[in-house]
C-alpha positions in Angstrom: 22.1 -8.2 42.5 19.5 -8.8 39.8 19.6 -11.7 37.4 20.5 -10.7 33.8 17.8 -11.7 31.3 19.0 -12.5 27.8 16.8 -11.0 25.1 15.8 -12.9 21.9 15.8 -11.9 18.3 12.7 -12.2 16.2 11.8 -11.2 12.7 8.5 -9.6 11.8 7.9 -10.6 8.1 5.4 -8.3 6.4 3.4 -10.0 3.6 1.2 -8.6 0.8 2.9 -6.2 -1.6 -0.5 -4.7 -2.6 -2.2 -3.8 0.7 -2.4 -0.2 -0.4 -3.9 -0.6 -3.9 -7.5 0.5 -2.9 -6.4 3.4 -0.8 -6.3 7.1 -1.8 -2.9 8.9 -1.8 -3.9 10.6 1.4 -4.8 7.3 3.1 -1.5 5.8 1.9 0.4 8.8 3.3 -1.4 8.4 6.7 -0.6 4.7 6.9 3.0 5.2 5.9 3.5 8.1 8.4 2.0 5.8 11.1 4.3 2.9 10.0 7.4 5.0 10.1 6.5 6.4 13.5 5.9 2.8 14.8 9.3 1.8 13.3 11.2 4.8 14.7 9.7 4.3 18.1 10.8 0.7 18.2 14.3 1.7 17.1 14.5 4.5 19.7 13.6 2.2 22.5 16.0 -0.5 21.4 13.5 -3.1 20.5 14.1 -2.9 16.7 17.5 -3.5 15.3 16.5 -2.4 11.8 14.3 -3.3 8.9 13.9 -3.1 5.2 11.4 -3.2 2.4 11.9 -5.8 -0.3 11.5 -5.4 -4.0 8.3 -7.1 -5.2 10.1 -9.2 -7.8 12.9 -11.7 -7.2 14.0 -15.3 -8.0 13.5 -18.7 -6.4 16.2 -21.4 -6.7 15.0 -25.0 -6.3 16.1 -28.5 -6.2 19.3 -30.4 -6.9 19.3 -29.0 -10.4 19.2 -25.5 -8.9 16.5 -24.3 -11.3 15.8 -20.6 -11.2 12.3 -19.2 -11.6 10.7 -15.8 -11.2 9.3 -15.5 -7.7 8.8 -15.5 -4.9 5.1 -16.4 -5.3 2.4 -16.1 -7.9 0.1 -14.6 -5.3 1.3 -11.1 -4.2 -0.6 -11.4 -0.9 1.8 -14.3 0.0 5.0 -12.4 -1.0 7.3 -11.0 1.8 7.2 -7.2 1.4 9.7 -6.4 4.2 10.9 -7.1 7.7 11.8 -5.7 11.1 14.5 -7.4 13.2 13.4 -7.2 16.9 15.4 -7.7 20.1 12.8 -8.3 22.8 12.4 -10.2 26.1 9.7 -12.7 25.0 7.8 -14.1 22.1 4.7 -12.6 23.5 6.3 -9.1 23.3 7.2 -9.8 19.6 3.6 -10.8 18.9 2.2 -7.7 20.6 4.6 -5.5 18.6 3.4 -7.3 15.4 -0.2 -6.6 16.3 0.5 -2.9 16.1 1.4 -3.0 12.4 -0.5 -0.1 10.7 -1.0 -2.2 7.5 -3.1 -4.9 9.2 -6.5 -3.2 8.7 -5.7 -3.0 4.9 -4.7 -6.6 4.2 -1.1 -6.7 5.2 -0.1 -9.7 7.4 2.7 -10.1 9.9 4.5 -13.3 10.5 6.5 -13.5 13.8 9.5 -15.8 13.7 12.2 -16.4 16.3 15.8 -16.4 15.0 17.9 -19.4 15.8 21.6 -19.2 16.6 22.1 -22.2 14.4 19.8 -24.3 12.1 18.4 -27.6 13.3 20.5 -29.5 10.8 23.7 -27.9 12.0 22.8 -28.8 15.6 22.1 -32.4 14.7 25.4 -32.7 12.7 27.3 -31.6 15.9 25.3 -33.8 18.2 23.8 -36.8 16.4 22.1 -38.0 19.6 19.6 -35.2 19.2 18.2 -36.8 16.1 17.6 -40.1 18.0 15.8 -38.4 20.8 
């Protein structure tokens, strides 16, 4: 009987809302066709649970006073443009998937982040001895 391996969830965060600005309409169409084929293939083989593009504008809420400012960043290259949620065997697999992003040659960046079941603060609140270790 083979041992069951639990897969892990990762987010691919796509940054740079303006990667396509210097491309022709035909070039943009080609990249977007490649991007959708990449996404559809990952969904079809069960490694992508979904994804979404994000509006360029949003808001940032900060501090105890909960001040609200336009956001998320002044620099559009730093702004998160969208994400894929992956379900894969290893972090290396998530990174390799991220390296296939069709927007990379045009200035898009991909951040790979593992999802936690619970945040570190929640874990420490339940088991204070973790904080002392």
